[in-house]
DOLO-506693 format. One record per residue: chain; residue number from 1; residue in one letter; x, y, z of N, C-alpha, C in turn. Coordinates in steps of 0.05 Angstrom, whole numbers, always signed. Last residue first. Layout:
atom chaine->A | num->NUM | residu->a | nx->X | ny->Y | nz->Z | cax->X | cay->Y | caz->Z | cx->X | cy->Y | cz->Z
...
END
This chain:
atom chaine->A | num->169 | residu->x | nx->+732 | ny->+1558 | nz->+1144 | cax->+712 | cay->+1541 | caz->+1131 | cx->+685 | cy->+1541 | cz->+1146
atom chaine->A | num->168 | residu->x | nx->+784 | ny->+1596 | nz->+1128 | cax->+763 | cay->+1593 | caz->+1148 | cx->+740 | cy->+1580 | cz->+1134
atom chaine->A | num->167 | residu->x | nx->+852 | ny->+1592 | nz->+1120 | cax->+826 | cay->+1586 | caz->+1108 | cx->+806 | cy->+1582 | cz->+1130
atom chaine->A | num->166 | residu->x | nx->+907 | ny->+1638 | nz->+1118 | cax->+890 | cay->+1618 | caz->+1131 | cx->+864 | cy->+1614 | cz->+1115
atom chaine->A | num->165 | residu->x | nx->+972 | ny->+1662 | nz->+1123 | cax->+949 | cay->+1656 | caz->+1106 | cx->+933 | cy->+1635 | cz->+1120
atom chaine->A | num->164 | residu->x | nx->+1018 | ny->+1668 | nz->+1151 | cax->+996 | cay->+1688 | caz->+1157 | cx->+971 | cy->+1683 | cz->+1140
atom chaine->A | num->163 | residu->x | nx->+1050 | ny->+1627 | nz->+1133 | cax->+1045 | cay->+1629 | caz->+1161 | cx->+1021 | cy->+1648 | cz->+1167
atom chaine->A | num->162 | residu->x | nx->+1062 | ny->+1628 | nz->+1079 | cax->+1041 | cay->+1610 | caz->+1088 | cx->+1032 | cy->+1616 | cz->+1117
atom chaine->A | num->161 | residu->x | nx->+1082 | ny->+1668 | nz->+1034 | cax->+1080 | cay->+1671 | caz->+1063 | cx->+1057 | cy->+1654 | cz->+1074
atom chaine->A | num->160 | residu->x | nx->+1071 | ny->+1653 | nz->+982 | cax->+1098 | cay->+1649 | caz->+992 | cx->+1098 | cy->+1650 | cz->+1023
atom chaine->A | num->159 | residu->x | nx->+1014 | ny->+1618 | nz->+958 | cax->+1025 | cay->+1641 | caz->+974 | cx->+1052 | cy->+1634 | cz->+985
atom chaine->A | num->158 | residu->x | nx->+1009 | ny->+1593 | nz->+894 | cax->+1015 | cay->+1586 | caz->+922 | cx->+1026 | cy->+1611 | cz->+936
atom chaine->A | num->157 | residu->x | nx->+967 | ny->+1582 | nz->+841 | cax->+983 | cay->+1602 | caz->+855 | cx->+985 | cy->+1594 | cz->+884
atom chaine->A | num->156 | residu->x | nx->+964 | ny->+1546 | nz->+782 | cax->+958 | cay->+1545 | caz->+811 | cx->+978 | cy->+1564 | cz->+825
atom chaine->A | num->155 | residu->x | nx->+933 | ny->+1550 | nz->+718 | cax->+955 | cay->+1558 | caz->+736 | cx->+946 | cy->+1557 | cz->+765
atom chaine->A | num->154 | residu->x | nx->+923 | ny->+1519 | nz->+658 | cax->+912 | cay->+1523 | caz->+684 | cx->+935 | cy->+1528 | cz->+703
atom chaine->A | num->153 | residu->x | nx->+909 | ny->+1529 | nz->+589 | cax->+929 | cay->+1527 | caz->+611 | cx->+914 | cy->+1533 | cz->+637
atom chaine->A | num->152 | residu->x | nx->+864 | ny->+1491 | nz->+549 | cax->+871 | cay->+1516 | caz->+563 | cx->+892 | cy->+1510 | cz->+585
atom chaine->A | num->151 | residu->x | nx->+844 | ny->+1445 | nz->+526 | cax->+860 | cay->+1463 | caz->+510 | cx->+866 | cy->+1490 | cz->+523
atom chaine->A | num->150 | residu->x | nx->+824 | ny->+1420 | nz->+572 | cax->+806 | cay->+1430 | caz->+551 | cx->+819 | cy->+1451 | cz->+534
atom chaine->A | num->149 | residu->x | nx->+881 | ny->+1434 | nz->+604 | cax->+855 | cay->+1423 | caz->+608 | cx->+836 | cy->+1436 | cz->+588
atom chaine->A | num->148 | residu->x | nx->+949 | ny->+1419 | nz->+613 | cax->+929 | cay->+1432 | caz->+596 | cx->+902 | cy->+1418 | cz->+601
atom chaine->A | num->147 | residu->x | nx->+972 | ny->+1415 | nz->+680 | cax->+969 | cay->+1404 | caz->+654 | cx->+947 | cy->+1419 | cz->+639
atom chaine->A | num->146 | residu->x | nx->+993 | ny->+1476 | nz->+712 | cax->+982 | cay->+1449 | caz->+713 | cx->+980 | cy->+1440 | cz->+684
atom chaine->A | num->145 | residu->x | nx->+1047 | ny->+1514 | nz->+732 | cax->+1028 | cay->+1509 | caz->+710 | cx->+1019 | cy->+1480 | cz->+712
atom chaine->A | num->144 | residu->x | nx->+1051 | ny->+1551 | nz->+790 | cax->+1058 | cay->+1526 | caz->+777 | cx->+1037 | cy->+1522 | cz->+755
atom chaine->A | num->143 | residu->x | nx->+1078 | ny->+1607 | nz->+822 | cax->+1059 | cay->+1597 | caz->+802 | cx->+1069 | cy->+1571 | cz->+791
atom chaine->A | num->142 | residu->x | nx->+1079 | ny->+1637 | nz->+885 | cax->+1092 | cay->+1618 | caz->+867 | cx->+1071 | cy->+1608 | cz->+848
atom chaine->A | num->141 | residu->x | nx->+1070 | ny->+1706 | nz->+899 | cax->+1059 | cay->+1679 | caz->+896 | cx->+1077 | cy->+1663 | cz->+878
atom chaine->A | num->140 | residu->x | nx->+1067 | ny->+1763 | nz->+938 | cax->+1084 | cay->+1746 | caz->+923 | cx->+1073 | cy->+1717 | cz->+923
atom chaine->A | num->139 | residu->x | nx->+1038 | ny->+1793 | nz->+973 | cax->+1030 | cay->+1794 | caz->+945 | cx->+1047 | cy->+1776 | cz->+927
atom chaine->A | num->138 | residu->x | nx->+1011 | ny->+1774 | nz->+1035 | cax->+1035 | cay->+1778 | caz->+1018 | cx->+1026 | cy->+1777 | cz->+989
atom chaine->A | num->137 | residu->x | nx->+967 | ny->+1760 | nz->+1062 | cax->+980 | cay->+1785 | caz->+1070 | cx->+1005 | cy->+1791 | cz->+1054
atom chaine->A | num->136 | residu->x | nx->+905 | ny->+1731 | nz->+1049 | cax->+933 | cay->+1732 | caz->+1042 | cx->+944 | cy->+1759 | cz->+1049
atom chaine->A | num->135 | residu->x | nx->+852 | ny->+1690 | nz->+1065 | cax->+865 | cay->+1715 | caz->+1072 | cx->+895 | cy->+1712 | cz->+1064
atom chaine->A | num->134 | residu->x | nx->+789 | ny->+1664 | nz->+1044 | cax->+818 | cay->+1661 | caz->+1046 | cx->+830 | cy->+1689 | cz->+1051
atom chaine->A | num->133 | residu->x | nx->+727 | ny->+1639 | nz->+1071 | cax->+743 | cay->+1659 | caz->+1058 | cx->+773 | cy->+1652 | cz->+1061
atom chaine->A | num->132 | residu->x | nx->+665 | ny->+1621 | nz->+1093 | cax->+687 | cay->+1612 | caz->+1077 | cx->+702 | cy->+1636 | cz->+1064
atom chaine->A | num->131 | residu->x | nx->+639 | ny->+1616 | nz->+1158 | cax->+643 | cay->+1634 | caz->+1135 | cx->+667 | cy->+1623 | cz->+1120
atom chaine->A | num->130 | residu->x | nx->+594 | ny->+1599 | nz->+1205 | cax->+615 | cay->+1587 | caz->+1188 | cx->+616 | cy->+1604 | cz->+1162
atom chaine->A | num->129 | residu->x | nx->+586 | ny->+1642 | nz->+1261 | cax->+576 | cay->+1631 | caz->+1236 | cx->+600 | cy->+1619 | cz->+1220
atom chaine->A | num->128 | residu->x | nx->+607 | ny->+1667 | nz->+1306 | cax->+588 | cay->+1645 | caz->+1310 | cx->+577 | cy->+1633 | cz->+1284
atom chaine->A | num->127 | residu->x | nx->+645 | ny->+1703 | nz->+1286 | cax->+621 | cay->+1713 | caz->+1299 | cx->+599 | cy->+1691 | cz->+1300
atom chaine->A | num->126 | residu->x | nx->+669 | ny->+1653 | nz->+1249 | cax->+671 | cay->+1682 | caz->+1251 | cx->+644 | cy->+1692 | cz->+1262
atom chaine->A | num->125 | residu->x | nx->+704 | ny->+1593 | nz->+1264 | cax->+679 | cay->+1608 | caz->+1260 | cx->+685 | cy->+1637 | cz->+1262
atom chaine->A | num->124 | residu->x | nx->+747 | ny->+1545 | nz->+1232 | cax->+741 | cay->+1564 | caz->+1253 | cx->+714 | cy->+1577 | cz->+1246
atom chaine->A | num->123 | residu->x | nx->+798 | ny->+1505 | nz->+1205 | cax->+770 | cay->+1507 | caz->+1213 | cx->+766 | cy->+1526 | cz->+1236
atom chaine->A | num->122 | residu->x | nx->+835 | ny->+1501 | nz->+1145 | cax->+834 | cay->+1504 | caz->+1173 | cx->+805 | cy->+1508 | cz->+1181
atom chaine->A | num->121 | residu->x | nx->+874 | ny->+1483 | nz->+1087 | cax->+848 | cay->+1484 | caz->+1102 | cx->+853 | cy->+1487 | cz->+1132
atom chaine->A | num->120 | residu->x | nx->+912 | ny->+1524 | nz->+1047 | cax->+913 | cay->+1503 | caz->+1068 | cx->+888 | cy->+1505 | cz->+1085
atom chaine->A | num->119 | residu->x | nx->+901 | ny->+1536 | nz->+978 | cax->+898 | cay->+1543 | caz->+1006 | cx->+902 | cy->+1518 | cz->+1024
atom chaine->A | num->118 | residu->x | nx->+918 | ny->+1564 | nz->+917 | cax->+920 | cay->+1541 | caz->+934 | cx->+918 | cy->+1549 | cz->+963
atom chaine->A | num->117 | residu->x | nx->+878 | ny->+1594 | nz->+870 | cax->+895 | cay->+1599 | caz->+893 | cx->+894 | cy->+1574 | cz->+910
atom chaine->A | num->116 | residu->x | nx->+877 | ny->+1585 | nz->+800 | cax->+867 | cay->+1576 | caz->+826 | cx->+887 | cy->+1583 | cz->+847
atom chaine->A | num->115 | residu->x | nx->+856 | ny->+1600 | nz->+735 | cax->+873 | cay->+1607 | caz->+757 | cx->+860 | cy->+1597 | cz->+783
atom chaine->A | num->114 | residu->x | nx->+817 | ny->+1587 | nz->+700 | cax->+845 | cay->+1584 | caz->+691 | cx->+865 | cy->+1588 | cz->+713
atom chaine->A | num->113 | residu->x | nx->+772 | ny->+1589 | nz->+734 | cax->+772 | cay->+1574 | caz->+709 | cx->+800 | cy->+1568 | cz->+699
atom chaine->A | num->112 | residu->x | nx->+749 | ny->+1612 | nz->+785 | cax->+773 | cay->+1594 | caz->+783 | cx->+772 | cy->+1576 | cz->+758
atom chaine->A | num->111 | residu->x | nx->+733 | ny->+1678 | nz->+781 | cax->+723 | cay->+1651 | caz->+773 | cx->+747 | cy->+1633 | cz->+769
atom chaine->A | num->110 | residu->x | nx->+719 | ny->+1732 | nz->+819 | cax->+741 | cay->+1714 | caz->+812 | cx->+729 | cy->+1687 | cz->+806
atom chaine->A | num->109 | residu->x | nx->+700 | ny->+1799 | nz->+816 | cax->+693 | cay->+1771 | caz->+817 | cx->+717 | cy->+1755 | cz->+807
atom chaine->A | num->108 | residu->x | nx->+732 | ny->+1850 | nz->+855 | cax->+724 | cay->+1838 | caz->+829 | cx->+715 | cy->+1810 | cz->+834
atom chaine->A | num->107 | residu->x | nx->+762 | ny->+1909 | nz->+879 | cax->+744 | cay->+1886 | caz->+884 | cx->+735 | cy->+1876 | cz->+856
atom chaine->A | num->106 | residu->x | nx->+808 | ny->+1951 | nz->+911 | cax->+801 | cay->+1935 | caz->+888 | cx->+782 | cy->+1914 | cz->+896
atom chaine->A | num->105 | residu->x | nx->+814 | ny->+1978 | nz->+959 | cax->+829 | cay->+1988 | caz->+935 | cx->+819 | cy->+1975 | cz->+909
atom chaine->A | num->104 | residu->x | nx->+783 | ny->+1998 | nz->+1015 | cax->+781 | cay->+1978 | caz->+993 | cx->+793 | cy->+1990 | cz->+968
atom chaine->A | num->103 | residu->x | nx->+823 | ny->+2017 | nz->+1070 | cax->+807 | cay->+2025 | caz->+1047 | cx->+806 | cy->+2002 | cz->+1027
atom chaine->A | num->102 | residu->x | nx->+861 | ny->+2008 | nz->+1110 | cax->+832 | cay->+2008 | caz->+1117 | cx->+814 | cy->+2020 | cz->+1095
atom chaine->A | num->101 | residu->x | nx->+909 | ny->+2003 | nz->+1081 | cax->+904 | cay->+2025 | caz->+1100 | cx->+874 | cy->+2029 | cz->+1105
atom chaine->A | num->100 | residu->x | nx->+878 | ny->+1965 | nz->+1031 | cax->+903 | cay->+1978 | caz->+1040 | cx->+896 | cy->+2002 | cz->+1058
atom chaine->A | num->99 | residu->x | nx->+851 | ny->+1906 | nz->+1004 | cax->+849 | cay->+1927 | caz->+1023 | cx->+877 | cy->+1938 | cz->+1029
atom chaine->A | num->98 | residu->x | nx->+814 | ny->+1872 | nz->+955 | cax->+841 | cay->+1881 | caz->+963 | cx->+838 | cy->+1906 | cz->+981
atom chaine->A | num->97 | residu->x | nx->+774 | ny->+1818 | nz->+944 | cax->+774 | cay->+1844 | caz->+955 | cx->+802 | cy->+1850 | cz->+965
atom chaine->A | num->96 | residu->x | nx->+740 | ny->+1775 | nz->+903 | cax->+767 | cay->+1783 | caz->+910 | cx->+765 | cy->+1812 | cz->+919
atom chaine->A | num->95 | residu->x | nx->+695 | ny->+1723 | nz->+908 | cax->+697 | cay->+1752 | caz->+909 | cx->+725 | cy->+1759 | cz->+918
atom chaine->A | num->94 | residu->x | nx->+676 | ny->+1672 | nz->+862 | cax->+689 | cay->+1680 | caz->+887 | cx->+692 | cy->+1711 | cz->+885
atom chaine->A | num->93 | residu->x | nx->+613 | ny->+1652 | nz->+832 | cax->+640 | cay->+1663 | caz->+832 | cx->+650 | cy->+1667 | cz->+860
atom chaine->A | num->92 | residu->x | nx->+561 | ny->+1638 | nz->+834 | cax->+580 | cay->+1618 | caz->+826 | cx->+609 | cy->+1627 | cz->+827
atom chaine->A | num->91 | residu->x | nx->+532 | ny->+1685 | nz->+844 | cax->+535 | cay->+1665 | caz->+865 | cx->+555 | cy->+1643 | cz->+859
atom chaine->A | num->90 | residu->x | nx->+558 | ny->+1746 | nz->+826 | cax->+548 | cay->+1721 | caz->+815 | cx->+553 | cy->+1699 | cz->+837
atom chaine->A | num->89 | residu->x | nx->+542 | ny->+1804 | nz->+862 | cax->+560 | cay->+1783 | caz->+856 | cx->+545 | cy->+1760 | cz->+844
atom chaine->A | num->88 | residu->x | nx->+526 | ny->+1855 | nz->+888 | cax->+522 | cay->+1848 | caz->+860 | cx->+543 | cy->+1828 | cz->+851
atom chaine->A | num->87 | residu->x | nx->+531 | ny->+1878 | nz->+936 | cax->+518 | cay->+1852 | caz->+936 | cx->+514 | cy->+1842 | cz->+908
atom chaine->A | num->86 | residu->x | nx->+573 | ny->+1921 | nz->+968 | cax->+568 | cay->+1909 | caz->+941 | cx->+556 | cy->+1881 | cz->+944
atom chaine->A | num->85 | residu->x | nx->+587 | ny->+1945 | nz->+1016 | cax->+558 | cay->+1945 | caz->+1008 | cx->+553 | cy->+1931 | cz->+982
atom chaine->A | num->84 | residu->x | nx->+623 | ny->+1950 | nz->+1074 | cax->+623 | cay->+1938 | caz->+1048 | cx->+594 | cy->+1935 | cz->+1039
atom chaine->A | num->83 | residu->x | nx->+664 | ny->+1981 | nz->+1120 | cax->+637 | cay->+1981 | caz->+1108 | cx->+639 | cy->+1971 | cz->+1080
atom chaine->A | num->82 | residu->x | nx->+709 | ny->+1935 | nz->+1152 | cax->+703 | cay->+1959 | caz->+1137 | cx->+675 | cy->+1958 | cz->+1126
atom chaine->A | num->81 | residu->x | nx->+727 | ny->+1886 | nz->+1170 | cax->+724 | cay->+1908 | caz->+1189 | cx->+723 | cy->+1935 | cz->+1175
atom chaine->A | num->80 | residu->x | nx->+726 | ny->+1840 | nz->+1141 | cax->+747 | cay->+1860 | caz->+1134 | cx->+747 | cy->+1884 | cz->+1152
atom chaine->A | num->79 | residu->x | nx->+682 | ny->+1815 | nz->+1168 | cax->+709 | cay->+1802 | caz->+1166 | cx->+731 | cy->+1822 | cz->+1160
atom chaine->A | num->78 | residu->x | nx->+639 | ny->+1850 | nz->+1165 | cax->+648 | cay->+1841 | caz->+1191 | cx->+677 | cy->+1829 | cz->+1189
atom chaine->A | num->77 | residu->x | nx->+634 | ny->+1855 | nz->+1108 | cax->+641 | cay->+1878 | caz->+1125 | cx->+651 | cy->+1870 | cz->+1152
atom chaine->A | num->76 | residu->x | nx->+619 | ny->+1803 | nz->+1095 | cax->+645 | cay->+1813 | caz->+1086 | cx->+653 | cy->+1837 | cz->+1103
atom chaine->A | num->75 | residu->x | nx->+568 | ny->+1804 | nz->+1118 | cax->+588 | cay->+1785 | caz->+1128 | cx->+616 | cy->+1794 | cz->+1120
atom chaine->A | num->74 | residu->x | nx->+544 | ny->+1843 | nz->+1086 | cax->+545 | cay->+1847 | caz->+1115 | cx->+567 | cy->+1828 | cz->+1127
atom chaine->A | num->73 | residu->x | nx->+544 | ny->+1820 | nz->+1036 | cax->+560 | cay->+1844 | caz->+1040 | cx->+564 | cy->+1849 | cz->+1070
atom chaine->A | num->72 | residu->x | nx->+547 | ny->+1747 | nz->+1043 | cax->+533 | cay->+1773 | caz->+1040 | cx->+553 | cy->+1796 | cz->+1044
atom chaine->A | num->71 | residu->x | nx->+566 | ny->+1691 | nz->+1004 | cax->+571 | cay->+1708 | caz->+1027 | cx->+558 | cy->+1736 | cz->+1022
atom chaine->A | num->70 | residu->x | nx->+560 | ny->+1646 | nz->+971 | cax->+538 | cay->+1666 | caz->+973 | cx->+542 | cy->+1684 | cz->+997
atom chaine->A | num->69 | residu->x | nx->+626 | ny->+1631 | nz->+950 | cax->+597 | cay->+1625 | caz->+951 | cx->+580 | cy->+1649 | cz->+954
atom chaine->A | num->68 | residu->x | nx->+682 | ny->+1661 | nz->+984 | cax->+669 | cay->+1641 | caz->+968 | cx->+639 | cy->+1641 | cz->+970
atom chaine->A | num->67 | residu->x | nx->+731 | ny->+1711 | nz->+979 | cax->+707 | cay->+1701 | caz->+992 | cx->+692 | cy->+1682 | cz->+973
atom chaine->A | num->66 | residu->x | nx->+793 | ny->+1731 | nz->+992 | cax->+778 | cay->+1717 | caz->+971 | cx->+755 | cy->+1703 | cz->+986
atom chaine->A | num->65 | residu->x | nx->+831 | ny->+1788 | nz->+1006 | cax->+811 | cay->+1769 | caz->+1015 | cx->+798 | cy->+1756 | cz->+991
atom chaine->A | num->64 | residu->x | nx->+894 | ny->+1813 | nz->+1017 | cax->+876 | cay->+1803 | caz->+997 | cx->+857 | cy->+1783 | cz->+1010
atom chaine->A | num->63 | residu->x | nx->+925 | ny->+1870 | nz->+1044 | cax->+912 | cay->+1845 | caz->+1049 | cx->+893 | cy->+1838 | cz->+1026
atom chaine->A | num->62 | residu->x | nx->+950 | ny->+1915 | nz->+1022 | cax->+962 | cay->+1902 | caz->+1045 | cx->+951 | cy->+1874 | cz->+1049
atom chaine->A | num->61 | residu->x | nx->+963 | ny->+1938 | nz->+954 | cax->+945 | cay->+1929 | caz->+976 | cx->+962 | cy->+1917 | cz->+998
atom chaine->A | num->60 | residu->x | nx->+960 | ny->+1969 | nz->+892 | cax->+975 | cay->+1965 | caz->+916 | cx->+955 | cy->+1958 | cz->+938
atom chaine->A | num->59 | residu->x | nx->+950 | ny->+1943 | nz->+828 | cax->+937 | cay->+1954 | caz->+851 | cx->+955 | cy->+1949 | cz->+876
atom chaine->A | num->58 | residu->x | nx->+956 | ny->+1912 | nz->+781 | cax->+962 | cay->+1941 | caz->+781 | cx->+948 | cy->+1955 | cz->+804
atom chaine->A | num->57 | residu->x | nx->+954 | ny->+1858 | nz->+781 | cax->+928 | cay->+1872 | caz->+783 | cx->+931 | cy->+1903 | cz->+782
atom chaine->A | num->56 | residu->x | nx->+1009 | ny->+1848 | nz->+776 | cax->+990 | cay->+1835 | caz->+758 | cx->+963 | cy->+1850 | cz->+757
atom chaine->A | num->55 | residu->x | nx->+1031 | ny->+1876 | nz->+819 | cax->+1037 | cay->+1884 | caz->+792 | cx->+1017 | cy->+1872 | cz->+772
atom chaine->A | num->54 | residu->x | nx->+1008 | ny->+1848 | nz->+861 | cax->+1004 | cay->+1877 | caz->+860 | cx->+1010 | cy->+1887 | cz->+832
atom chaine->A | num->53 | residu->x | nx->+1028 | ny->+1797 | nz->+854 | cax->+1000 | cay->+1802 | caz->+847 | cx->+994 | cy->+1832 | cz->+846
atom chaine->A | num->52 | residu->x | nx->+1086 | ny->+1778 | nz->+828 | cax->+1076 | cay->+1797 | caz->+848 | cx->+1048 | cy->+1805 | cz->+839
atom chaine->A | num->51 | residu->x | nx->+1108 | ny->+1710 | nz->+819 | cax->+1096 | cay->+1735 | caz->+810 | cx->+1088 | cy->+1752 | cz->+833
atom chaine->A | num->50 | residu->x | nx->+1153 | ny->+1661 | nz->+799 | cax->+1144 | cay->+1678 | caz->+821 | cx->+1132 | cy->+1703 | cz->+809
atom chaine->A | num->49 | residu->x | nx->+1146 | ny->+1594 | nz->+775 | cax->+1151 | cay->+1622 | caz->+770 | cx->+1141 | cy->+1638 | cz->+794
atom chaine->A | num->48 | residu->x | nx->+1167 | ny->+1528 | nz->+757 | cax->+1154 | cay->+1547 | caz->+774 | cx->+1162 | cy->+1576 | cz->+766
atom chaine->A | num->47 | residu->x | nx->+1195 | ny->+1499 | nz->+720 | cax->+1169 | cay->+1489 | caz->+727 | cx->+1153 | cy->+1509 | cz->+744
atom chaine->A | num->46 | residu->x | nx->+1229 | ny->+1532 | nz->+666 | cax->+1227 | cay->+1526 | caz->+694 | cx->+1198 | cy->+1517 | cz->+700
atom chaine->A | num->45 | residu->x | nx->+1228 | ny->+1537 | nz->+611 | cax->+1254 | cay->+1538 | caz->+624 | cx->+1252 | cy->+1529 | cz->+653
atom chaine->A | num->44 | residu->x | nx->+1176 | ny->+1537 | nz->+597 | cax->+1193 | cay->+1519 | caz->+582 | cx->+1220 | cy->+1517 | cz->+596
atom chaine->A | num->43 | residu->x | nx->+1151 | ny->+1576 | nz->+626 | cax->+1150 | cay->+1549 | caz->+637 | cx->+1165 | cy->+1528 | cz->+620
atom chaine->A | num->42 | residu->x | nx->+1164 | ny->+1636 | nz->+641 | cax->+1172 | cay->+1619 | caz->+619 | cx->+1173 | cy->+1590 | cz->+630
atom chaine->A | num->41 | residu->x | nx->+1124 | ny->+1692 | nz->+656 | cax->+1134 | cay->+1666 | caz->+664 | cx->+1141 | cy->+1649 | cz->+640
atom chaine->A | num->40 | residu->x | nx->+1102 | ny->+1738 | nz->+636 | cax->+1125 | cay->+1741 | caz->+654 | cx->+1137 | cy->+1714 | cz->+662
atom chaine->A | num->39 | residu->x | nx->+1057 | ny->+1729 | nz->+605 | cax->+1077 | cay->+1747 | caz->+594 | cx->+1102 | cy->+1749 | cz->+611
atom chaine->A | num->38 | residu->x | nx->+1027 | ny->+1694 | nz->+635 | cax->+1036 | cay->+1685 | caz->+609 | cx->+1056 | cy->+1704 | cz->+596
atom chaine->A | num->37 | residu->x | nx->+1016 | ny->+1726 | nz->+681 | cax->+1032 | cay->+1701 | caz->+683 | cx->+1044 | cy->+1693 | cz->+656
atom chaine->A | num->36 | residu->x | nx->+984 | ny->+1766 | nz->+658 | cax->+1010 | cay->+1773 | caz->+671 | cx->+1028 | cy->+1748 | cz->+673
atom chaine->A | num->35 | residu->x | nx->+940 | ny->+1736 | nz->+640 | cax->+956 | cay->+1751 | caz->+620 | cx->+984 | cy->+1758 | cz->+632
atom chaine->A | num->34 | residu->x | nx->+922 | ny->+1718 | nz->+690 | cax->+931 | cay->+1699 | caz->+670 | cx->+949 | cy->+1713 | cz->+649
atom chaine->A | num->33 | residu->x | nx->+907 | ny->+1767 | nz->+714 | cax->+928 | cay->+1749 | caz->+726 | cx->+939 | cy->+1730 | cz->+706
atom chaine->A | num->32 | residu->x | nx->+868 | ny->+1787 | nz->+679 | cax->+892 | cay->+1802 | caz->+686 | cx->+914 | cy->+1785 | cz->+696
atom chaine->A | num->31 | residu->x | nx->+830 | ny->+1745 | nz->+679 | cax->+843 | cay->+1752 | caz->+654 | cx->+869 | cy->+1768 | cz->+660
atom chaine->A | num->30 | residu->x | nx->+813 | ny->+1744 | nz->+733 | cax->+825 | cay->+1720 | caz->+720 | cx->+842 | cy->+1728 | cz->+696
atom chaine->A | num->29 | residu->x | nx->+791 | ny->+1795 | nz->+740 | cax->+815 | cay->+1788 | caz->+754 | cx->+829 | cy->+1764 | cz->+741
atom chaine->A | num->28 | residu->x | nx->+768 | ny->+1833 | nz->+683 | cax->+765 | cay->+1810 | caz->+701 | cx->+791 | cy->+1802 | cz->+714
atom chaine->A | num->27 | residu->x | nx->+774 | ny->+1869 | nz->+644 | cax->+776 | cay->+1879 | caz->+671 | cx->+774 | cy->+1856 | cz->+692
atom chaine->A | num->26 | residu->x | nx->+766 | ny->+1840 | nz->+598 | cax->+792 | cay->+1852 | caz->+602 | cx->+795 | cy->+1862 | cz->+630
atom chaine->A | num->25 | residu->x | nx->+711 | ny->+1826 | nz->+603 | cax->+732 | cay->+1805 | caz->+603 | cx->+759 | cy->+1817 | cz->+609
atom chaine->A | num->24 | residu->x | nx->+686 | ny->+1876 | nz->+601 | cax->+684 | cay->+1859 | caz->+625 | cx->+706 | cy->+1839 | cz->+626
atom chaine->A | num->23 | residu->x | nx->+700 | ny->+1892 | nz->+548 | cax->+709 | cay->+1908 | caz->+571 | cx->+708 | cy->+1891 | cz->+597
atom chaine->A | num->22 | residu->x | nx->+674 | ny->+1852 | nz->+519 | cax->+703 | cay->+1854 | caz->+517 | cx->+714 | cy->+1870 | cz->+541
atom chaine->A | num->21 | residu->x | nx->+620 | ny->+1864 | nz->+533 | cax->+632 | cay->+1837 | caz->+539 | cx->+662 | cy->+1838 | cz->+539
atom chaine->A | num->20 | residu->x | nx->+616 | ny->+1916 | nz->+512 | cax->+612 | cay->+1911 | caz->+541 | cx->+624 | cy->+1884 | cz->+549
atom chaine->A | num->19 | residu->x | nx->+623 | ny->+1906 | nz->+457 | cax->+642 | cay->+1923 | caz->+472 | cx->+640 | cy->+1919 | cz->+502
atom chaine->A | num->18 | residu->x | nx->+577 | ny->+1875 | nz->+447 | cax->+604 | cay->+1864 | caz->+443 | cx->+625 | cy->+1880 | cz->+458
atom chaine->A | num->17 | residu->x | nx->+536 | ny->+1912 | nz->+458 | cax->+538 | cay->+1888 | caz->+473 | cx->+566 | cy->+1875 | cz->+471
atom chaine->A | num->16 | residu->x | nx->+548 | ny->+1952 | nz->+419 | cax->+548 | cay->+1958 | caz->+447 | cx->+551 | cy->+1933 | cz->+464
atom chaine->A | num->15 | residu->x | nx->+543 | ny->+1923 | nz->+371 | cax->+569 | cay->+1936 | caz->+377 | cx->+570 | cy->+1942 | cz->+407
atom chaine->A | num->14 | residu->x | nx->+488 | ny->+1910 | nz->+375 | cax->+508 | cay->+1889 | caz->+374 | cx->+536 | cy->+1900 | cz->+381
atom chaine->A | num->13 | residu->x | nx->+465 | ny->+1962 | nz->+373 | cax->+461 | cay->+1945 | caz->+396 | cx->+482 | cy->+1922 | cz->+397
atom chaine->A | num->12 | residu->x | nx->+481 | ny->+1978 | nz->+322 | cax->+491 | cay->+1993 | caz->+345 | cx->+488 | cy->+1976 | cz->+370
atom chaine->A | num->11 | residu->x | nx->+452 | ny->+1940 | nz->+292 | cax->+482 | cay->+1941 | caz->+290 | cx->+493 | cy->+1956 | cz->+314
atom chaine->A | num->10 | residu->x | nx->+400 | ny->+1955 | nz->+305 | cax->+410 | cay->+1928 | caz->+312 | cx->+440 | cy->+1928 | cz->+312
atom chaine->A | num->9 | residu->x | nx->+398 | ny->+2007 | nz->+283 | cax->+394 | cay->+2003 | caz->+311 | cx->+405 | cy->+1976 | cz->+320
atom chaine->A | num->8 | residu->x | nx->+405 | ny->+1994 | nz->+228 | cax->+425 | cay->+2010 | caz->+242 | cx->+423 | cy->+2007 | cz->+272
atom chaine->A | num->7 | residu->x | nx->+357 | ny->+1966 | nz->+220 | cax->+383 | cay->+1952 | caz->+216 | cx->+405 | cy->+1967 | cz->+231
atom chaine->A | num->6 | residu->x | nx->+320 | ny->+2006 | nz->+229 | cax->+320 | cay->+1983 | caz->+246 | cx->+346 | cy->+1967 | cz->+244
atom chaine->A | num->5 | residu->x | nx->+333 | ny->+2041 | nz->+187 | cax->+336 | cay->+2050 | caz->+215 | cx->+337 | cy->+2027 | cz->+234
atom chaine->A | num->4 | residu->x | nx->+319 | ny->+2008 | nz->+144 | cax->+347 | cay->+2017 | caz->+147 | cx->+352 | cy->+2026 | cz->+175
atom chaine->A | num->3 | residu->x | nx->+265 | ny->+2004 | nz->+151 | cax->+281 | cay->+1980 | caz->+152 | cx->+310 | cy->+1987 | cz->+157
atom chaine->A | num->2 | residu->x | nx->+248 | ny->+2057 | nz->+142 | cax->+245 | cay->+2045 | caz->+168 | cx->+262 | cy->+2020 | cz->+172
atom chaine->A | num->1 | residu->x | nx->+257 | ny->+2062 | nz->+88 | cax->+273 | cay->+2078 | caz->+106 | cx->+272 | cy->+2067 | cz->+134
END
């Protein structure tokens, strides 16, 4: 009887871990954006496609910030001018934060595995420190499909409104 209970516990644990992994993958920004691109863009007919990131992420926002590397919650707070406390980020990922009317509407890790945002480099400091982040004020992006890489499609997103987008390095 004890063996059966142990087997049942292992099965429940495997189901729980599998469900958690699937839920994480489905909620991931990369997955949402890639799925939206693949269901709304026909690259057989055209080399480019336009998408609205608000629709892809199902979130309304005014400003999108993408933070790189090991930026702290305190540094993010200074940049977005809002209280930000989430320090639970993977150091290898980028952090996507969407803001509307001075409220954080969405935040998620962003791994540039299948999706990459194209940025024009610029150089400046924020409060005397070098901080890496990208700022987008428009939700419309041009999508170009890059060549297949390791049997996966790779998409590059270009902001339509380049004038208000900047890179701080």
